[in-house]
N, C-alpha and C positions, 0 to 999 in steps of 0.2 A: 342421667345418673350423676349424683353429686361426687365431689372429690372424696377420697378415702373409701368409698363404697364399692365393693366388688362382688357382692352376693349374686347378682344376676349374671355377671360375667362367668363366675364359677358354674352356675346352674347350666348355662348354655354350653360351656365346654364339656361338662361331665354328663349331662342328661339331654343332649340335643335330640336324640331319637324320640324320647318321650314327649318333648316339647312339640316336635313336628306332628306327632300323632294327636296331641291336644289341639293343635291348630286345625287339623282336619275336622275335629269335632265342632269347633266354633264355626268353621267355614260352612259346614252342612247345616248347622242350626240357624245361621244368619243368611244362608243362600248367597254367600259372598261370591262375586265374580272375580275378584282379584285379591291376592294376599301379598302384602309387603312386610318384610321383617327388617326393621331399622336397628342397626347396631353401631355404636360409636366407633370411629375409625382407629382409636387407640386400643382396640380389643381384637387384634387380628386372629388370635386363636379361637375366639368365640365366633367370629365371622366364618372362619374355615370350618369349624365344627358344624355350624348350622347349615352351611352350603353342602357339606358332605351328607348330612342327614336328609336334607331335602332331595338331593340327587338319588340317594340310596332308596328312598321311598317313592321315587318316581313322581314327585309333586312338581307343580309349575310355579311354586312360590318364588318371589324375588327377594334375595337377601341384599340389602343396601347398606353400605358403610356410610354413615352420616358424620359430618364434622363434629369433633369433640369440642363443643362450645356451650357452656352452661347458659341457659337451661334447655338445651336442645332435646333433652330426654323427656321434657314435659309433654303431655299428650297433645295439646294444641300446637306447640312448636314442632313436634315430630310430624304431625299431620301436614303442616305447611311444608316442611322440608321434603317429605316423601311424595306428596300429591300435588303440591302447589296450591291447595285450597286453604283459604283463611277462615278460621272458625270465629265468627263475630262474638263479642263479649256476651251478648244477650241470647246466644243460641248454643245448642249442643252439637257435637260432631255428627250424631246420628241424623240430625236434620239435613245434613249435607250428604248423607249416605255413607258415612265413614265411622268405623268403630275402632278404638285403640285398646289393646290389652297388654298387660305386663306379662312377661314370660313366666313369672311365678304363678300367676292366676291360671294360665294355660296349662302349666305342668300339673297344678293341683286338680284342675278339672279332669285331666286325663286319668290321674290316679284314682279319682273318685268314681268315674264311669267305668274304667277298665277293671278295677280291683275292689270297688266298694269301700275305698279307703278315705276316711274324713281327713281334714287338715289337722294333723296332730304334731307336725314339726315343720320347721322352715330353716333355710340357710341364713345365718346371721354373720355379717362382717364384724369381727372384733379387732379393732385396730387403734392406732395412736401411740401413746406413750407406754408401750408394753414390751415385755421380753419376748412374747410369743404371739405376735399379731397374725391372724389367719381367719379363714372362714370355717364356721362350725355348723353342722346340722343339729339343731336344738329342738327338743320337745317343748311344745307350748306349755306354759306354766312354770318353766324352770326359773327360779329366782335369779335375778341378774348378778347377785354377788357370787353365786356358784359358777356362773358362766365366766365372769371376770377373773375368778381365781385360776382358770385354765390359761388365761392370757398373761398372768403374772405382771400386774401393773408396777411401774417403776416408782421409786420412792418420792419423786417430785410431782407425781400425779396429784392435781388439786381438784379436779371435777370430772364428771362423766356426761357425755352428750348422747341422747337417743336420736338416731337419724344422722343426716349429714351435717357438715358445718354451716350450710346455708339455711336449710329449713328445719334443722333439728332443734332440740331444746335441752337445757341442762336438767339432769335428773336430781330431784330433791333427796333421793335416797336410793339404796340398792336392793330394797326388799321387793320391788315391783317385779312381776313376772314377764317372761318373754311372751308376746302375743303375736297374732297374725301379721300385724303391721310393723313388728320389730325387724327392720332390715339391717341396722348398723348400730353399734355402740362404740363410741370413741372415748378413749382415755386421754384427757387433755392435761397439758402442763402450761405454765406461764411462757415457756419458750415456744411451744407450738402455737399457742393462741395468745399473743401479747395483747394488752389493752388497745382498744380501738383508738385511732388518731382522732383529733378534733374534727367535728363535722364541718365540711366545706361546701360551698355552693356547687351544684352540679354544672359542669361546663361541657357535658356530653363527650367526654374523652373516650368513652367506651372501655375503660380499663376494667370495670366491674364485670363485663361480659367475657373477659379473657381468663377468668379464674379456671 
């Protein structure tokens, strides 16, 4: 998970029981022998909530706290941390007998199969240079300008980013709607995101991985 983004954290803390039921659906469909739930170790409330839900439902899933080190939340990196298996660049994890799912996908699958509910909303992190940064459950199709009005951007906000600060992109306008992939919207200011320093040769210091 990228910095600033907490939508999955909130989902695990507030809807852990439904996520665990969704995992059971995926386990049965894939005939999986083992289930590992990887959560960054800076999210102890989410770890505790998922452990409690797993125990309450009598499942044998293993909840693992993984080091908070970007990009440890990426599928290939997470698979390596949890299983020790390296997914080659030319292969998919399924070829190694491993499949990785986001908790949002698992939750939505459960809602669809248990209640016939299509994906009509999702939790979006609204953060950054705002008076009211928080997570909102938002209907798909909601214009971003309406969502941002709830967060009350500060006067020195100069741009907005869709997604995290690493892999996100600057929004050309705010008339775009919230879609299934909208996980985070960041209100940015010159203080939060100053201009990049001059590009320097890589000396393999590792500082970029410590974000």
